[in-house]
C-alpha atoms as one frame of an Amber mdcrd trajectory, in Angstrom:
protein
   0.000   0.000   0.000   1.742   3.143  -1.201   1.435   6.175   1.054   2.565
   9.770   0.698   1.958  12.345   3.394   2.383  15.919   4.514   1.306  18.095
   7.425  -0.678  21.262   6.807  -1.335  23.307   9.904  -3.164  21.055  12.330
  -4.085  18.582   9.577  -2.327  15.406   8.518  -2.683  14.366   4.880  -2.058
  10.996   3.236  -2.566   9.466  -0.191  -3.120   5.702  -0.075  -3.298   3.218
  -2.945  -6.379   1.006  -3.087  -6.683  -2.609  -4.262  -7.872  -3.037  -7.832
 -11.201  -4.531  -6.718 -11.905  -2.085  -3.868 -15.679  -1.522  -3.606 -15.829
   2.089  -2.474 -19.609   2.235  -2.768 -19.916  -0.423  -0.054 -17.847   1.737
   2.260 -19.722   4.930   1.400 -23.121   3.226   1.735 -22.233   2.100   5.253
 -21.550   5.703   6.264 -24.563   7.040   4.338 -27.125   5.338   6.591 -28.260
   8.569   8.229 -29.838  10.734   5.527 -29.583  13.796   7.814 -25.766  13.583
   7.498 -25.321  15.037  10.952 -22.051  13.231  11.619 -21.124  11.911   8.164
 -21.325  13.830   4.891 -21.197  11.412   1.952 -21.053  12.012  -1.800 -20.463
   9.600  -4.670 -16.717   9.733  -4.111 -16.081  11.136  -0.632 -16.724  10.868
   3.088 -16.342  13.603   5.663 -16.843  12.181   9.149 -16.773  13.835  12.536
 -14.583  11.810  14.884 -13.100  12.147  18.334  -9.311  12.153  18.013  -7.239
  12.214  21.208 -10.289  13.411  23.111 -11.071  16.335  20.783 -13.530  16.809
  17.883 -11.860  16.261  14.519 -12.855  15.773  10.887 -11.709  12.810   8.812
 -11.959  13.428   5.044 -11.632  10.669   2.457 -11.697  11.488  -1.264 -11.667
   8.494  -3.620 -10.374   8.107  -7.143 -10.367   4.825  -9.047  -7.169   3.527
  -7.425  -6.389   5.923  -4.555  -7.876   7.635  -1.547  -6.725  11.044  -0.332
  -6.974  11.306   3.444  -7.039  14.416   5.636  -7.472  14.421   9.396  -8.196
  17.942  10.611  -7.453  17.743  14.318  -6.364  20.248  16.903  -3.487  18.130
  18.120   0.275  17.961  18.200   1.330  15.207  15.812   3.745  12.654  17.192
   6.588  11.169  15.170   4.474   8.122  14.342   1.370  10.159  13.469   1.502
   9.168   9.805   1.730   5.473  10.631  -1.118   5.730  13.139  -3.394   7.518
  10.673  -2.509   5.124   7.855  -3.290   2.079  10.006  -6.567   3.575  11.235
  -7.838   4.455   7.769  -6.669   1.132   6.354  -8.644  -0.596   9.104 -11.767
   1.479   8.437 -11.573   0.627   4.729 -11.063  -3.070   5.472  -7.811  -3.170
   3.514  -6.207  -5.745   5.813  -9.092  -8.210   5.578  -8.014 -11.432   3.757
 -10.893 -11.338   1.283  -8.907 -12.800  -1.628  -7.960 -15.850   0.435 -11.580
 -16.347   1.488 -12.907 -16.024  -2.056 -10.290 -18.400  -3.431 -11.028 -20.968
  -0.709 -14.743 -21.146  -1.562 -14.678 -20.264  -5.265 -15.762 -23.753  -6.300
 -18.427 -24.141  -3.608 -21.681 -25.104  -5.366 -23.814 -22.946  -3.062 -21.791
 -19.760  -2.494 -19.210 -19.812  -5.292 -21.274 -17.764  -7.744 -22.324 -15.353
  -4.965 -18.699 -14.683  -4.026 -17.810 -14.187  -7.676 -20.581 -11.593  -8.117
 -19.496  -9.806  -4.948 -15.742 -10.201  -5.398 -13.679  -7.838  -3.297 -16.364
  -7.365  -0.650 -14.883  -6.056   2.572 -16.615  -5.158   5.818 -16.447  -1.360
   6.354 -15.462  -0.470   9.892 -16.770   2.042  12.394 -14.333   4.777  13.355
 -13.835   3.121  16.745 -14.742  -0.092  18.498 -16.778   1.890  21.030 -18.845
   3.406  18.207 -19.459  -0.120  16.883 -20.528  -1.347  20.322 -22.861   1.632
  20.751 -24.474   0.980  17.365 -24.856  -2.725  18.144 -26.576  -1.927  21.447
 -28.838   0.685  19.859 -29.784  -1.704  17.051 -30.915  -4.569  19.251 -34.367
  -5.799  18.141 -35.478  -2.612  16.374 -35.562  -1.531  12.730 -32.562   0.135
  11.126 -34.507   3.385  10.620 -35.411   3.615  14.310 -31.834   2.767  15.328
 -30.505   5.518  13.065 -32.852   8.050  14.701 -31.729   7.052  18.215 -28.069
   7.202  17.194 -28.632  10.680  15.746 -30.187  11.890  19.009 -27.253  10.497
  20.981 -24.789  12.342  18.747 -26.765  15.589  19.024 -27.035  15.275  22.792
 -23.272  14.797  23.138 -22.734  18.096  21.256 -19.183  17.331  20.146 -19.102
  19.741  17.210 -16.136  20.196  14.889 -15.387  23.504  13.137 -16.435  21.856
   9.852 -20.009  21.761  11.143 -20.010  17.990  11.620 -20.991  16.443  14.924
 -18.776  13.667  16.282 -19.968  10.351  17.620 -19.323  10.515  21.386 -16.467
   8.524  22.849 -16.774   6.376  25.972 -15.695   9.180  28.306 -18.459  11.460
  27.006 -21.139   8.765  27.270 -19.961   7.834  30.766 -20.954  11.338  31.873
 -24.564  10.795  30.800 -27.179   9.079  32.940 -29.914   6.537  32.367 -32.754
   9.071  32.255 -30.959  11.169  29.638 -30.488   8.126  27.415 -34.111   7.057
  27.863 -35.177  10.541  26.734 -33.148   9.966  23.548 -35.090   6.789  22.746
 -33.047   4.155  24.563 -34.918   1.455  26.398 -33.897   1.016  30.022 -31.948
  -2.164  29.224 -30.064  -0.485  26.360 -29.244   2.543  28.512 -27.901   0.257
  31.242 -25.844  -1.676  28.694 -24.286   1.381  27.043 -23.438   2.990  30.374
 -22.118  -0.354  31.606 -19.607  -0.340  28.761 -18.710   3.352  28.879 -18.082
   3.372  32.652 -15.966   0.215  32.681 -12.452   1.607  32.351 -10.825  -1.787
  31.848 -13.289  -2.676  29.096 -12.866   0.711  27.398  -9.091   0.203  27.432
  -9.580  -3.261  25.921 -11.778  -1.805  23.160  -8.910   0.515  22.221  -6.645
  -2.442  21.429  -6.658  -4.403  18.133  -8.090  -7.899  17.895  -5.971 -10.189
  15.735  -6.259 -13.597  17.425  -9.012 -15.865  18.707  -7.710 -15.351  22.240
  -8.031 -11.563  21.926 -11.523 -11.907  20.454 -12.506 -14.172  23.342 -11.171
 -11.647  25.857 -13.307  -8.873  24.368 -16.314 -11.208  24.074 -16.205 -12.325
  27.687 -15.887  -8.758  28.970 -18.772  -7.548  26.824 -21.003 -10.501  27.714
 -20.464  -9.681  31.393 -22.240  -6.348  30.827 -25.958  -6.549  31.582 -28.025
  -6.193  28.400 -25.364  -7.473  25.983 -25.784 -10.836  24.263 -24.024 -12.897
  21.586 -25.400 -10.983  18.567 -24.257  -7.644  19.982 -20.801  -9.052  20.662
 -20.374 -10.653  17.218 -21.567  -7.498  15.482 -19.289  -5.262  17.560 -16.304
  -7.520  16.884 -17.047  -7.414  13.158 -17.659  -3.676  12.767 -15.261  -2.480
  15.452 -12.282  -4.794  15.067 -12.699  -6.403  11.657 -12.881  -9.798  13.400
 -14.297 -12.026  10.671 -15.112 -15.188  12.617 -18.032 -14.097  14.780 -21.201
 -16.089  14.192 -24.098 -13.814  13.250 -26.589 -16.671  13.143 -29.036 -14.666
  15.258 -29.203 -11.838  12.724 -32.617 -11.617  11.071 -31.261 -10.423   7.704
 -28.613 -13.165   7.653 -31.251 -15.867   8.248 -33.641 -14.349   5.711 -31.033
 -14.030   2.975 -29.638 -17.490   3.674 -33.155 -18.876   3.261 -33.293 -17.155
  -0.126 -29.831 -18.416  -1.127 -30.712 -21.995  -0.202 -34.163 -21.636  -1.816
 -35.802 -22.959   1.331 -39.578 -22.444   1.646 -39.431 -22.299   5.458 -37.525
 -19.932   7.734 -34.202 -21.134   9.111 -33.678 -21.395  12.844 -30.744 -19.896
  14.728 -29.331 -23.398  15.170 -29.542 -24.249  11.462 -27.942 -20.944  10.494
 -25.120 -21.372  13.035 -24.453 -24.871  11.709 -24.338 -23.621   8.111 -22.001
 -20.731   8.948 -19.640 -23.008  10.868 -18.324 -24.448   7.610 -16.876 -21.011
   6.740 -14.792 -20.557   9.895 -12.561 -18.583  10.383 -14.565 -16.276   8.104
 -18.111 -16.826   9.365 -18.840 -13.118   9.779 -17.423 -12.341   6.328 -19.798
 -14.942   4.894 -22.609 -13.257   6.816 -21.583  -9.945   5.237 -21.938 -11.529
   1.801 -25.455 -12.589   2.794 -26.180  -9.010   3.894 -24.922  -7.734   0.548
 -27.560  -9.753  -1.287 -29.983  -7.121  -0.018 -27.896  -4.000   0.544 -24.232
  -3.077   0.219 -24.536  -1.094   3.461 -25.209  -4.169   5.561 -26.655  -3.399
   8.991
């Protein structure tokens, strides 16, 4: 991945090469979910996203060409010597550039059930949230409600946090900001009591927040995050698998409890009856250690944005 960089005032700029089969519309669709564009402004070839960087509001700008992405992080911060490397790794993670999608597609290219699906959706990567905490928050908000309702609740949370960058974009609150809220405030934003308890349980757990700031690259690390999250009241297996997928790029979580995954698998298998959680888990097991990536391909049958 070729990178060039320069500093301009308080901004760091990079230019990164993209893989030949990079599906930028998948990435942009994921960040286009909220039509109000309060925190993310998306066009056909760009994303401007409000983020919290080193505790302060910042703006991440990504401008895509066919084979490159120009990156600017406008942040009121003193850049360390490894600032370029940190920004490069973060953006590469968000874009899913380190995900072994070619290996996965090659492994199952001849599969009679999914081979043609993978060929049609070649290069599919799982776009990442800007932080693992943002992914966890979205997973909690999205429990057992429609995407449109979840988007509205997320928007209210972002507005309530009032982390506004000079660009005019609001930033998704970090754990420290959410920890300062209380249950009644969250309920007023549309959270159920159980979801408010869960989100605060994560945000106020300093050890868990520190763990969420670390990468997950092994099954042992994924298990450590899973066990800590499952210990929080109101968080179950679906929330954990989704957060691991969207926050860490961990591709082996089993999303068998996801309604869209079960529905689209039923369509793929041409089954007249709905599939149970158990049947879906059993089917996904054959794709380990890429079960969640297979689930993302099932999502993409319906929408490139996924959930």
